[in-house]
N, C-alpha and C positions, 0 to 999 in steps of 0.2 A: 367326728359324734358321725364315723363308721362302725360304731356298735349296732348290728343289726337286734339283738334281743330289748331294744330301747321301744318301751310300749306308750302308743303316738298317742295325742290327745287334737282331735280335730276340731277344727274351724271349718262349719258352712255355712259362707258370711258371714252371719252375724250371731251363732251361735256355736254351740259347740256342736258337735259330730260323731260321728261311730260308736264304737262301745262305751266310751268313758261317757259320751251326752248320753247315750243305752240306763244307763247305770247308774248318772245322779239321780233321770231322770225316773228309773223302777223304787232308787232308796230315799227319793223328796216324798212319793208317792204312799208308799211303804207308813215314813213316819208321818202324816199325813200332815207333811208340810207344803203341799201344795194337792188339789183336790178338782172334779171333774164336775161340775153338776148333774149329767147324766153320764153313765160308759160312755156309751153309744156320743156322746161330743173330743172334738177333736180336740178341742182347750183344757190347758187346765187353770186355775188360777190358785193365788198365792193366798195360803191361811192363815188366818190370825195366829196361830200356831210359830205358823212359814215366818213373815214375819218375821219374832221373835227370834227362831232358831238363827235368821237368814241376818238379821240385825246384830244377832252373837259372834257371828261368824265374822261377822268385819263386815258385809255387804251392804252398800246404799241403798238401802229398799225409795230413796227419795229418786233416783235412775230410773224407775219404772216407774208409767205415764200411767194414770189406772185407764182400763176403757169398759166400758161393755158388750158384757160377752154374751 
């Protein structure tokens, strides 16, 4: 794969990083699949709509533990 025109999908520890991660985050927030309780919060949570839509995409939501934010 010496093709220098490929677009990277970076993994940072156990997370998607790089531009792809940034674009996914922005898209999910725009679609209201994820949200923040307060704009100043660091962490997002998955909304009810997000749970439905991620499930439609084949994401096993049972693999995501609930947390108190």
